[in-house]
N, C-alpha and C positions, 0 to 999 in steps of 0.2 A: 599690192600698195596701196590700192583704188579703195578696198575694204578696210582699209588701215582710217584713212580720209573720211569717208563718210558716217567712221564708228566716233571717231572726229564732231564731224558737223553737228553730228544728233547729240551727241554731249551736250556739246553748245549750245544748242539749239534748247535742251529741255533747259538748263542753266537758266538760258536767257526766260524762261516760260515763267518760270521755279520767282524767281524774281521782282519780272512784273507782277508777278498773282499776288504777290504778299508786302512786295514794299507799302502798300499804302495801311496796311494792319498794325495795329496797335500793340506791342507786347502783352503777354499774358500779368498779370500783378502778382505781384509775391503773394497776397490777402487778403481779402472782401471783407471791406467793412459794414457791417450788420446791426439793423438796427431793431429791439426788441422793448416786448411791453409784458409785464407783469405783477400779477399780485398776490400775495400773502395775509393770512390772518396773525397779527400780533402777539393778542394776548383776549386778558378778559376778565374782568372784577365783575365782585356780586357782595351784594345787601344783601342780608339775610339775618333772620335770628338763632339759626341756627351755630350762627357765628360769633367768637368775640369781637363785638364792636367795639372802637377807642372814641371816646366823648374828647369836646376840646371845648375849652374855655372851665366856668361850673356852675353849678345848677341855677338855672332860669326858669327853668319854664315848667309846668302843669308841678308845682310845687307843694299845692294842696290835694292834687289828684293820690288817689291809691293806684299808681303806674310801677314801671320797675325803674331800674332806676335809671338806665340807659338814657329814657323818654327825662328826667330833666333838664335836660340838659340839648345847649341849643343850636350841635349841630354832632353828628357820631355818623363814621365812615368804618371803612376794613379800605387793605392797604396788598395789592398782588404783584411780589415780585416775581420777573419772570425771567429767565435768560434772552437776550437777542443776536442774533448771528446775523449781520451783514455780510462777512468775511467774501462770503462768493460771490452779490454783488461790485464794490467793490474790488476786489481782487480785480476778476473779469472784462469791467468794464474800462474800456476806452476815455469813455464821459459821459454822465446821467443827466439825462434830458431832460426830464420831471421826477418829483417826489413829491406826491402826496398822503397824507395820513387821517383816515375817513374815521370817526367814534361814533358809535352809535349806539345808543337808551335808553332801554322799554321799564318803566316803572310803575306799578300796581299798587303803590302807598299812598296814602292816604294824605301824604307831605311831599314837597319839593324835593328831587334832587338832584345830586352834581356830579364832577370825573371831574378829573386831573392828570393829565399822566409826564412822569418823571422822565429821562435815560439818564441813564448812569450810567462811569467808565472804568477797568478791572479798578480798582480802586475804591469804589460805591462813591465819589463823588458824583454829582447833578453837574451835566454838563448844560442839561437845556430843558428847557418843559415845553409842550405841549401848545398852552395856551398861557398865556396873561394873565389871564381872572377863569377859572373853573369856567365849564359851560353844563347848562341847569335845565329841565326837564318839571315838567311841574309836573303837579299833585294827580292822582286820579281818581276816577272818582268809583262811587260805591252803593248797592242800594244797603235799607237798611239789617241788610244781614248779613251785611261782610262779602260779597258777592263783588267782585272787581265790573265797574262798567266800563268799561275801556282801560284798559296800558296805553297811559301817555308813551311816546316815542319823541324821538327827539337823536338827527344826525347833523352833523359837523366836520365840514372837512376844509383841511389845513394845509396848502400850496407852500412847499418849503424852497427857499432862498436859496440861490449857489452857497451862497456861507453858511448856510445851515446843513446843506445835502455835508460838504467836506464837515463838519460841526459830527453828525450823527455816524460816519465813521471811526471812531468812538466807539461809538453807545455798546458794552457787552450785557446790561442791563435793559429793563423797561417795570416801572411800576405804576401800575393803574388806583389810582384812589376815586372809591364809589361813593359818593356821602347822602345821609339826609337832611334837613331840616328841618328840625322838633317845633311845634308851636302849638300851641294850646290848643288852636283846635285840631288840631293833625290828630291828637293820640288825650285821645276821655276812657273815662272807665269804661265802659261801653262798647269801643272798640277797640280799643290795645289785647281783649281777646282772639280777637281775628287778624292781629299781627301776623301769623306766626305763616300762615300762609301767604304770605307777597312776597315777594325779591324787587332787586334792584342789581340790574345786568347793564351793565357794561363791556362795548365788544370793539377796537381795533382792531384797523386791518391795514394794508400798505401797500402802494403802487406805487413801480414804476420803469419807467421808461430809459433806456442807456446803447448805446451805443457799441458795440465790442468787435475785434479782428477778428475772422475764421482762415488760421493760418490753411 
């Protein structure tokens, strides 16, 4: 009988000890909220004479010069349409804290360049443009033999508001416009033969910070 009583007392002591040691410990959460950040390329565009350039308006420059037809228009451009898939981010993120898009432009031409970016939904309707007005890069400088003295570079950073972040969730495609502003001074009969050496490159990348639950 004494042995049974002792065993009961020992069990009660163990229960009391466990309860005393754990009563102030918070219960383990069902999920842990994590914050992460990553960057990814959105796409790139390019203007070069190896491509079929689009023109705007009517011929208005270099009308008396012996130059290609495209060089008689004030604006020439090329549009690159690329798929955009942010489904993984929007589906897994509990909250997107920050979204920024950076546009880098390199210009070899003796003409000013520009870029604009549009986001399209599944029906190819424009849901947002990256800039209210296109962003620009200055004309590059050249030696007399057409060699580029220094490629011009500009970088532009756009931070998205909460409303624009929500809007971007419907984007399925991105269209990157890259173009040149043609002038009488920038295109001449003496330098046009060097133009096939030059390129205007546009690179677009995205950074996103978001929170998610790790179950």
